[in-house]
C-alpha positions as CSV (number, residue, x, y, z in Angstrom):
1,M,0.0,0.2,0.0
2,A,2.9,2.4,0.8
3,Y,4.5,1.7,-2.4
4,G,1.4,2.2,-4.3
5,E,0.7,5.6,-2.4
6,L,4.4,6.7,-3.0
7,A,4.1,6.0,-7.0
8,V,0.8,8.1,-7.2
9,C,2.5,10.9,-5.2
10,V,5.6,10.6,-7.5
11,L,3.4,10.7,-10.8
12,G,1.3,13.6,-9.4
13,I,4.4,15.5,-8.6
14,Y,6.1,14.9,-12.0
15,A,2.9,15.7,-14.0
16,C,2.0,18.7,-12.1
17,F,5.4,20.5,-11.8
18,L,6.4,19.5,-15.5
19,T,3.1,21.2,-16.4
20,W,4.0,24.1,-14.0
21,Q,7.4,24.5,-15.4
22,V,6.1,24.9,-19.0
23,T,3.5,27.4,-17.9
24,Q,6.1,29.3,-15.6
25,E,8.5,29.5,-18.7
26,R,5.7,31.0,-21.1
27,V,4.9,33.6,-18.4
28,S,8.3,34.7,-17.9
29,T,9.7,34.5,-21.4
30,T,6.7,34.8,-24.0
31,P,6.3,38.5,-25.0
32,Y,2.9,39.8,-24.5
33,D,2.4,42.4,-27.4
34,G,6.1,42.6,-27.5
35,H,6.7,43.2,-23.6
36,K,7.8,40.5,-21.2
37,F,6.5,39.8,-17.7
38,R,9.1,40.5,-15.1
39,H,7.3,40.8,-11.8
40,F,8.2,37.7,-10.2
41,I,7.3,38.5,-6.5
42,F,3.9,39.4,-7.6
43,L,3.8,35.9,-9.6
44,N,4.9,34.1,-6.3
45,T,2.2,35.9,-4.3
46,V,-0.5,35.0,-6.5
47,Q,1.0,31.2,-6.5
48,A,0.9,31.2,-2.6
49,A,-2.8,32.7,-2.4
50,T,-4.0,30.0,-5.0
51,A,-2.3,27.3,-3.2
52,S,-3.8,28.3,0.1
53,V,-7.3,28.4,-1.4
54,V,-6.9,25.0,-3.3
55,A,-5.4,23.4,0.2
56,F,-8.5,24.7,2.1
57,L,-10.9,23.4,-0.7
58,Y,-9.1,20.0,-0.7
59,L,-9.5,19.7,2.9
60,R,-13.0,20.5,2.8
61,L,-13.7,17.9,-0.1
62,R,-12.2,15.3,2.3
63,G,-14.5,16.1,5.0
64,R,-11.9,17.8,7.3
65,T,-11.8,21.1,8.9
66,L,-8.9,23.2,10.4
67,S,-8.7,22.1,13.9
68,N,-5.9,21.5,16.7
69,L,-4.7,24.9,16.1
70,S,-2.3,26.3,18.9
71,A,0.1,29.2,19.2
72,P,3.2,26.9,19.1
73,L,1.8,25.2,15.8
74,L,1.2,28.6,14.0
75,R,4.6,29.8,15.1
76,S,5.9,26.9,13.6
77,Y,3.9,27.3,10.4
78,F,5.0,31.1,10.3
79,Q,8.8,29.9,10.8
80,C,8.5,27.3,7.7
81,A,6.8,30.4,5.8
82,V,9.5,32.9,6.3
83,C,12.2,30.3,5.4
84,S,10.5,29.1,2.4
85,T,9.8,32.7,1.5
86,L,13.4,33.7,1.9
87,A,15.1,30.7,0.3
88,S,14.0,31.6,-3.4
89,P,15.6,35.1,-3.6
90,F,18.8,33.7,-2.6
91,S,18.8,31.2,-5.4
92,Y,17.6,33.9,-8.1
93,A,20.4,36.3,-6.7
94,S,22.9,33.7,-7.2
95,L,22.4,33.4,-10.8
96,K,23.7,36.9,-11.1
97,H,27.0,35.3,-10.2
98,I,26.9,31.8,-11.5
99,D,25.6,30.0,-14.5
100,Y,22.5,28.1,-14.7
101,P,24.1,24.6,-14.8
102,T,26.0,25.3,-11.6
103,M,22.7,26.2,-9.8
104,I,21.0,23.1,-10.9
105,L,23.9,21.0,-9.8
106,G,23.7,22.6,-6.5
107,K,20.2,21.9,-6.3
108,S,20.7,18.3,-6.8
109,C,22.8,18.2,-3.4
110,K,19.8,19.4,-1.7
111,L,19.5,16.3,0.4
112,V,22.7,17.0,2.2
113,P,21.5,20.3,3.7
114,V,18.1,18.7,4.9
115,L,20.1,16.2,6.8
116,L,22.4,18.9,8.1
117,M,19.7,20.9,9.3
118,N,17.7,18.2,10.8
119,F,20.7,17.7,13.1
120,L,21.9,21.1,13.7
121,I,18.5,22.4,14.5
122,Y,16.5,19.5,16.1
123,R,19.6,17.1,16.8
124,R,17.7,14.5,14.8
125,T,19.6,11.6,13.4
126,F,18.7,8.8,10.9
127,P,19.5,5.2,10.4
128,V,23.0,4.5,8.7
129,Q,21.5,3.2,5.6
130,K,19.6,6.8,5.0
131,Y,22.9,8.5,5.1
132,V,24.3,5.8,2.6
133,V,21.2,6.4,0.3
134,V,21.6,10.2,0.5
135,A,25.3,10.0,-0.4
136,L,24.4,7.6,-3.5
137,V,21.6,9.7,-4.8
138,T,23.5,13.0,-4.4
139,V,26.6,11.7,-6.0
140,G,24.4,10.0,-8.7
141,V,22.6,13.0,-9.6
142,S,25.5,15.4,-9.4
143,A,27.5,13.2,-11.7
144,F,24.6,13.0,-14.0
145,M,24.1,16.6,-14.2
146,L,27.7,17.4,-14.5
147,L,28.3,15.0,-17.3
148,H,24.9,16.3,-19.1
149,K,25.7,18.4,-22.2
150,Q,23.6,21.4,-22.9
151,E,22.5,21.2,-26.2
152,G,21.8,24.4,-28.3
153,H,23.5,26.5,-25.5
154,K,25.0,29.6,-27.0
155,G,27.1,32.3,-25.6
156,E,30.0,32.9,-23.4
157,P,29.8,30.8,-20.2
158,R,29.4,32.9,-17.1
159,A,32.5,32.8,-14.5
160,N,31.3,31.2,-11.3
161,S,32.3,33.1,-8.2
162,F,32.5,32.5,-4.7
163,W,29.8,35.0,-3.8
164,G,27.3,33.3,-6.2
165,L,28.2,30.0,-4.6
166,G,27.7,31.4,-1.2
167,L,24.2,32.9,-2.2
168,L,23.3,29.4,-3.5
169,T,24.5,27.7,-0.2
170,V,22.4,30.2,1.9
171,G,19.5,29.3,-0.2
172,L,20.0,25.5,0.3
173,L,20.7,25.6,3.9
174,I,17.3,27.8,4.3
175,D,15.5,25.2,2.3
176,G,17.0,22.6,4.5
177,A,15.8,24.4,7.6
178,T,12.3,24.6,6.0
179,N,12.2,20.9,5.4
180,S,13.7,19.9,9.0
181,T,10.9,22.2,10.7
182,Q,8.3,20.6,8.4
183,D,9.3,17.3,9.8
184,Q,9.5,18.3,13.3
185,I,5.7,19.7,13.1
186,F,4.6,16.5,11.9
187,R,6.5,14.8,14.7
188,R,5.3,16.9,17.5
189,F,1.7,18.0,16.4
190,R,-1.2,16.1,15.1
191,T,-1.7,17.9,11.8
192,S,-2.0,17.1,8.1
193,G,0.0,17.9,5.0
194,S,-3.1,19.9,3.8
195,E,-3.2,21.8,7.0
196,M,0.3,22.8,6.8
197,M,-0.1,23.7,2.8
198,V,-3.0,26.2,4.0
199,F,-1.1,28.0,6.7
200,M,2.3,28.2,5.1
201,N,1.0,29.6,1.9
202,L,-1.3,31.8,3.7
203,F,1.6,33.5,5.9
204,S,4.0,33.5,2.7
205,C,1.2,35.3,0.8
206,A,0.9,37.6,3.7
207,L,4.7,38.4,4.0
208,M,5.1,39.1,0.3
209,T,2.0,41.2,0.1
210,G,3.5,43.2,3.0
211,Y,6.6,43.6,1.0
212,L,4.7,44.5,-2.2
213,I,2.7,47.3,-0.5
214,A,4.9,48.6,2.3
215,F,8.5,48.3,1.0
216,P,9.8,51.6,0.4
217,G,10.6,52.4,-3.3
218,S,8.8,49.1,-4.6
219,T,6.7,49.6,-7.5
220,E,6.3,46.1,-8.5
221,L,2.6,45.7,-7.3
222,A,1.6,48.8,-9.3
223,D,3.8,47.8,-12.4
224,A,2.3,44.1,-12.3
225,L,-1.4,45.3,-12.2
226,A,-0.8,48.0,-14.9
227,F,0.9,45.1,-17.1
228,C,-2.1,43.0,-16.4
229,S,-4.5,45.7,-17.3
230,A,-2.5,46.4,-20.6
231,H,-2.2,42.8,-21.5
232,P,-5.2,40.7,-20.3
233,K,-3.8,37.4,-22.1
234,V,-1.2,37.3,-19.2
235,V,-3.8,37.0,-16.4
236,G,-4.9,33.5,-17.8
237,D,-1.4,32.2,-17.7
238,I,-0.8,33.6,-14.3
239,L,-3.9,32.0,-13.1
240,L,-3.1,28.7,-14.7
241,F,0.8,29.0,-13.2
242,G,-1.0,29.2,-9.9
243,L,-3.3,26.3,-10.2
244,C,-0.9,23.9,-11.5
245,G,1.5,24.8,-8.6
246,A,-1.2,24.5,-6.0
247,V,-2.3,21.1,-7.2
248,G,1.3,20.0,-7.3
249,Q,1.8,21.2,-3.8
250,C,-1.0,18.9,-2.6
251,F,1.1,16.0,-3.8
252,I,4.2,17.4,-2.3
253,F,2.5,18.0,1.2
254,H,1.2,14.6,1.1
255,T,4.4,13.1,0.3
256,L,6.1,15.2,3.0
257,E,3.5,13.9,5.7
258,R,3.5,10.2,4.9
259,F,7.3,9.9,3.8
260,G,9.2,12.7,5.7
261,S,11.4,15.5,4.0
262,V,14.3,13.1,3.0
263,G,11.8,11.1,0.9
264,L,10.2,14.2,-0.7
265,V,13.5,15.8,-1.6
266,T,14.9,12.5,-3.1
267,V,11.7,12.7,-5.2
268,T,12.1,16.4,-6.2
269,V,15.8,16.0,-6.7
270,T,15.7,13.0,-9.2
271,R,12.8,14.5,-11.0
272,K,15.0,16.5,-13.6
273,M,17.2,13.7,-14.1
274,F,14.2,11.3,-14.8
275,S,12.7,14.0,-17.2
276,I,16.1,14.0,-19.0
277,L,16.1,10.3,-19.3
278,L,12.5,10.4,-20.7
279,S,13.6,12.9,-23.4
280,I,16.7,10.9,-24.2
281,F,14.7,7.6,-24.8
282,W,11.7,9.6,-26.5
283,F,14.0,11.5,-28.9
284,D,16.7,9.0,-29.3
285,H,19.7,10.9,-27.6
286,Q,22.8,9.5,-26.5
287,L,24.2,9.3,-23.0
288,S,27.8,9.0,-22.1
289,W,29.0,5.8,-20.2
290,G,29.9,8.0,-17.2
291,Q,26.1,9.0,-17.1
292,W,24.9,5.7,-17.3
293,V,27.1,4.9,-14.3
294,A,25.8,7.8,-12.5
295,V,22.1,6.6,-13.3
296,A,23.1,3.1,-11.9
297,V,24.4,4.8,-8.7
298,V,21.1,6.6,-8.3
299,F,19.0,3.6,-8.6
300,L,21.2,1.9,-6.3
301,G,20.4,4.2,-3.7
302,I,16.8,4.2,-4.3
303,G,16.6,0.5,-4.5
304,G,18.5,0.2,-1.1
305,E,16.3,2.5,0.5
306,A,13.2,0.4,-0.8
307,L,15.0,-2.8,0.9
308,A,15.5,-0.8,4.0
309,K,11.8,-0.3,4.2
310,G,11.2,-3.6,5.0
311,G,12.2,-2.7,8.6
312,G,10.5,0.6,8.3
313,G,7.7,-0.2,10.7
314,K,10.0,-0.3,13.8
315,E,11.8,3.0,12.5
316,K,8.2,4.5,12.4
317,E,7.1,3.2,15.9
318,K,10.6,4.8,17.3
319,E,9.7,8.0,15.7
320,K,6.1,8.1,17.2
321,V,7.7,7.3,20.6
322,D,10.5,9.9,20.4
323,A,7.9,12.5,19.4
324,A,5.7,11.6,22.4
325,V,8.5,11.8,24.6
326,E,9.5,15.2,23.5
327,V,6.0,16.5,23.8
328,E,5.8,15.0,27.4
329,L,9.2,16.6,28.3
330,E,8.2,20.0,26.9
331,E,5.0,19.7,28.9
332,K,6.8,18.7,32.2
333,G,9.1,21.6,31.7
334,K,6.3,23.9,31.3
335,G,4.9,22.5,34.6
336,R,8.1,23.1,36.4
337,S,8.3,26.7,35.1
338,K,4.9,27.5,36.4
339,A,5.3,25.9,39.7
340,G,8.6,27.6,39.9
341,G,6.9,31.0,39.0
342,K,4.3,30.2,41.9
343,R,7.1,29.7,44.4
344,S,8.8,32.8,43.7
345,K,5.8,34.5,44.1
346,R,5.1,33.0,47.6
347,V,8.8,34.3,48.4
348,D,8.5,37.6,47.3
């Protein structure tokens, strides 16, 4: 059952985000009456608002409501929203100093910061086989991307700089902090991926709207609205972009809830490699022997993870027990602090 559920999630993520990618390219590169849409914060704001609405409708469709909300849970949602909102600008800024293949290569190593931030922030460790799988997938995908020839690429390659690599690294670390916090939320609170999707996107939309309205000197909101008024065709493309991304996020958050951030990032990291493989088989391109070795390494890692899932029941039970212990210790800590406060009042 778990394998079938994961397969549906993988197919949903691939289908939705391949469509989303095509729509994003059309919005950002297609001229509308000779003018290109360049207002990407506005675009991301629409995306977040659409995703929040779609997640809420999905919850209602499943007969569920927003429940069990608490101040700590909302703070955790807000923390995730801040991190996810900040990560994207760092990646975009890095492109001013590094070339696109380098950014893609860096993104293919995203599993490493996810594990790192899980340990640094929450002191969470994983079974040894998980680290082996992450190492195999990261090395395999990185080698595949590094050896992939960019066909039809013209122009002078841009020199990579330490500043650009630094910006990219910061973005990846923030992404890792986002994913590790999401894992912690599922471990500590009884919440669903759909509820997390509602509030993360709602907070992200509020943050970006605040920037568009209140940031000194920013004219992006007025410029974007003026562009939409002058070129109505772009409105349909923007809404389609938001809808494709929102439906894709439903699969993303369900995968995150059921299989954790490491499982999710494994799917998203390998998506580009599999899309290139599909293109190669469909259009009869050729792979170098080094790329075939890289593909074998990735499948070795994924296959090893599948075999390790045979003992996954015990690991899941251990995670539940660990989460329960964390909550119990925190509650006891709060009880002690309250009792200490009462005693101090009596002394006073």
